[in-house]
N, C-alpha and C positions, 0 to 999 in steps of 0.2 A: 487714458492720459493724453493730454494735448500739449504739444510743445510749440512755442512760437518764439520768434526773434523780432525785436523792434528797436528803433532808436529812441533813447531816453532824452527828452528835451529839457528836463528839470524845470527851472524857472524861466528859461528862454523860450521865446516863440519859435516853433519849428517851421522854418521856411523851406519849402521844397527846393528852392534854388540857392540855399545858403551854402557857403563854403566852410562854415564853421563845423568842426568835427565833434560829434556827440558819441557817447558810449553805446555799444550794441548790447542789449540785455537779452538774456535767456529767461523765458517764462514757461513754467511747467505747471499745468492745472490738472488735478486729479482728486477724485473723491471729495469734492467740495473744498479742497485746499489748493493753495497756490504758492509756488516757490519761485523767487526771482533772484537772479545773480548776474553780475557783469561778466561778460565773456573776455574782457581785456582788449577788445577791438574798439577802435574809435573811427568813425567815418562821417563824412558830410552827407546831408540828405540828398544832394544832387547825384551822389554815387550809390544810393541805396534804393533797391527795388522792393517796395512794400508787398507786392503780390507774391514774389518768390521768396521774400525774406532773406535775400542774399545780395552781395555786392554786384553792381553792374559789370558786365564783361569787359567794358572799355577801360575800367580802372586798372592801373598798373598793379600787378600783384594780386588781382582778384581771384585767380585760381587757387593760390595758396591760402588766402583768407577764407574763401568759400569751403575749401576742403577742411579747414580748421573748424568752421561752423558746423559742417556735416559731422565731424568727429565729436563736437560738443553735444550734438543731438544724440548720437549713439551712446556716448558716455552717460548722458542723463538717463537713457533707457536702461543701461546696464546697472547703474547705481541704484535706480528704483527697484529693479529686479532683485538685486543682491540684498536689499533691505526689506523687501516685502515677503510675506508668506500668507498662508490662507487665513491667519487670525489677526494680522496687524498691518497697518499702513504707516509708512514713515512720516514723521513730522517734517515740515519744510526745512527746518534747521538741520535735521539729520541728513536729509537728501543733499542739501547744499554742501555740508561738510564732506560727505562721501564723494561728491563730484570734484571738490577741490583737491582731494587726495590723489585722484587719478588723472585729472585733466592735464594736457600739455601746458607748459608755461607760456608758450608763444606760438605764433604761426610762422615760424622761421621757414624759409624755403629749403627744399630738399638739398640743393647743391651748396647753399650757404652752410647748412648743417654739416655736409660732407667735408667741406673745407675746414670747419672747426674741428671735426673728427681727426683730420690729418694733422692740423696744427697742435692739438692737444696731445697726440700720441707720438709725434715724430721723434721726439728726443729719446723715447724708450724703444723705438723700433730699430731693427737692423735695416741696413740700406736696402737689402733685397725685399724686405716686407714693404718698405715705403714705396719702392718702385712698382710693386704689384698693386698696391692700393691706388697709386697715382694712375697706373694704366687702366684700372677699373673706372676711375673717375672720368677719364677721357671716353671710354666706351659708353658709359651711362649718359654722358653729354650727347654723344652721337645718337644713341637710341632715343633720347628725349626729343632731340630736334626732329628726327625722322617721324616720330609719333605725334608731333604737334604739341610738345611741352606738356606732357601728362604726369610727370613724376612729381608727386607731392607727398610729404611725410604723413600727413593725417590719413590719406587714403591708400597708403601702401599696404598691400595685403598679399595673400597667396597667389592671386591672379597676376599681380605685378611680377612675382617671382617667375611664374610660368612664361609670361610674355618676354621677360628679359632673357630667360633661359633659351627660348626659341630664337631670339635675336642673336645671341652669342653662338648658338650651335649651327643655325642654318644661314644666317647672313654673314657672320664672321668666320664660319667654318672651324670653330674651335672643337677640340675633342671633348667628350663627356666629362673627363676628369678635370680638364681646365675649367669648363663651365661650372662644375661642382665647386671648385676652389673659389671662383669669383662669387658664386652665390653664398658661399660660406663667409666671405668678407662682407657682403651686404648684410647678412644676419648679425655679424659682429658690429657693424655700424649701427644697425637698428637697436641693438641692445644698449650700445653707448648712448644713442639718442634718447632711449627710454629712461636711462639713469639720469640724463640731463633734463628730463621732463620736456623734451621737444616733441615727443611722439608717444602714443599709447596704442599698442596692439599686441598684448602678450602672447596671442595665439601664434605669432610668427616665430616665437622661440621653439615651437614644436614642429616646424616645417623641416623636413629632412630632404635636402636635394638628392635625387635619385640618379645613380649611374646605370646606364643601360648595360645589363649583364653581358650582352653579346659583344659590346664594344670593349668591355673590360677583358673579355676573353681574347679579343684581337690584340690587345696590348701584351698579353702573356705570350702570344704566338710569335712575337717579334724577337727572335733570338737566333743565334747561329749554332749549327751542329759542329761536331769535332772537325770534320773534313773542311768545312767552310772557314773555321778559325785558322786552321793550319795553312790554307791557301792564302789567306791574308798575311799571316805571319811570315810565310816564305816568299811572298811576292818580291821580285827583284827590280823591275824596271820602273822605279818610283823617283819622282823629283824630291828634293830635300824636304819641302814642306809636306808633301804627301807621305813621305817616310815617317816624319814626326807625328803626323795625325794617325797613321797606322799604328805606330808604337803606343801612342796614348790609348787608342781603342783596345789594343790587345792587353795592355797593362790593366785596364778596367775590367776586361773579361776574366782576368786571372787574380783579381784582388777583391772584387765586389764593391769597390768604391763607386760613388756617384761622380759624375763629371764636376759637380759643384765642389765636392770634397777634394777632388784632384787639383782643381784650380787654386785651392788654398794650401796645398801640400808643399812644405818647404823642405830643404835638404836636412834641416835639423830634426825633422819628424821621422827620419830614417835612422834607426839605431840598431846596430848589429844586423840581424836578419828579420827585423820587424818594422812595420809602419805603425807609428803611434799617433792616434788622433786625440789631441788633448781637449778638443771642444766637447767631447763626451765625458759624462760623469758617471762612473769612473772612466778613465781614458780607454779608448778602444784599441786593442792590439791586433794587428793583422800580420801573421807570419808570411814571409816571402816564399814563393815556390821557385822552381828552377827558371821558368819563363819570365815571371815578373822580376826576379832578381837579375837576370841577364839584361833586361831592358833598362833597369836602373843603372847598371854598370856602364851601359852605353852612354849615358848622359851625366855620369858622375862628376866629370870635370868641365862640363859645359855650363856657363852662367846664363841664367835668364832673369829678367827683371823681377825684383822682389825675392831673389834667391829661391824661386820655386823649382821643383824637381823637373817640370816640363814647361814648355812655352804655353801661355794661356791664349787661346783663341775664342772668338765668340761661338756660340752654339751654331749659328747660321753658317759660319765659315767651316767649322769642323764637319758639319753634316754635308756640306757641298763637296768637300774633299773626300769624305768617306764614300760617297757614291761614285766618284771617279775611280777610287782605289778598288771598290767592289766590282766595278765594271771591268777593270784590268784583270782582276782575279777570277772573273767569270762566274760570279755568284748569281745564277739564274733561277734558283729554286723559287717557286711561287708561294706566296703566303696569302691566306684569305683575309680580306678586310670587308666588314659589313658595310654596305652602302648606307650613307647618311651618318657615318661616324665622325664626319668633320675633317677627314684627312685626304679623301680622294673624291673624284667626280662620281656622282651617283650611278653613272652608267657602267662603272668598272667594279669588279669584285675580286679580281685576282691581280696581284702585282709581284714582279720579281724583286728579290732582296736588293739587287744592285740599284733599283730605282726607289726603294723604300727605306734603306738603312739609315739610321740616325745614331747619335751617340747613346741614346737610351737603350739601344739593342744590347749594349755591353753589359749592363747590370742584369738584364734578363738572361743573357747568355751565361753569366756566372751562376745565377740561381738555378737555372734549368740543368746545367751540366753538373753542378755540385750535387743535386738530388739524383741525377742519373748515375753518378759515380758512387753513390751510397754514403755520402757524407751525412752524418746525423743532422736532423732538422735543427736541433738546438745549436749545434756548431755553425750551421749555415746562418742562423739568425744572429749569432754573436759576431761572426766575421763580417756580415753585411750591415750590421747595425739596425736590424729589423726588430721592432718592439712588440709587434702583434703576430699572432699565428695566421691571421687572415691572408697575408701576402703569400706565405708558404702554401697555404691551402689552395689558393688559386693555381699555383704552378703544379701542385700534385693532381688537382682535378684535370688540368690540361693534359698531363702525362697519362692519366687514366683514360681520358677520351681518345688520345692517340693510340693507346694499346688496343682499345676496342676496335678502332678503325683498322689497325693492322691485322687483328685477329679475323676481321671480316674477309680478308683476302683468301682465307681457306675456302670460302664459299665458291670461289671460282673453280675449285676442283670438281664441283658437281655439274659444271656446264659442259 
């Protein structure tokens, strides 16, 4: 099979210097048969290279158009392969119809399509979803500029995923979980583009972004033990804002709420001795214990904007104050962080909690201590709003590894 692309002049004389735009035709010759079809591209002869059968690089948008032509060539081969077997050869009409079924409708640019993706879905997305997608758009723009404008829909494949993943992980220093979420959004965008017939590469649907298991283990290790929680809870010499941040953190440690859930928590969500989260179907009921109840009473008659239970701070602000508070409380236990996890300099592998603590420690603290106290796994899942067993398993595996390490201390008796 031989595939060519050429400009069709029809009844007009084809002048190499003409600015008139002519259609670009795909020609496929095989087994004494020939199939021809328009690609949907029109270009002037002055911008067409007959030798390479592609658009000249000086033409604006040439990369996107040439990627589209490359895709047409690949689709022609795939269509021929799907119709052929050892006993039959497709007719030109059959091949043309098969190509039309799967070919992209246009050679729209990657970022033009991404903007359409945001515009089409914005009305259905929550604000937080839109902001994540918008953040990814900016990151992809930065990546594309650094790499010399290589992002094109027709040529986007598993290698593109790997290169973007490396950029996010090593250049932007994002954690593996954050990288995985961004790659998930890209897959979501590509599926949308495929439905709109802007793009064709169904193999990308089967790409599963991988999370480094060592780094996942690091996330599990970020929690406080009983003594550390109580040091924070009983810390006295705190400024007003530090005290409020401390109370928020301790409240999260004893309820299993995420910080995002706490930011939306209003006083009307506290009924009797329960927190009721109506955003869950059915509503999630979290009983208050002695410590979480006492913290709530402390702010019972304090008004915050939006009638929220606690003041709402940015994650950056709350993490900054948590490290100040942890420093005052003397939380110097070291936790292991795998180099290259995107959170610390590669030359370091041990950090004190006072330098590493974030609001994310609170949820891990709740889960780890709930399991240590013997609370049944199903109860822990319901209280924390966990839908899968995978999260609980990670914490149980971490506890088992810690037990093994502790048991190894008996070996010192032989020395």
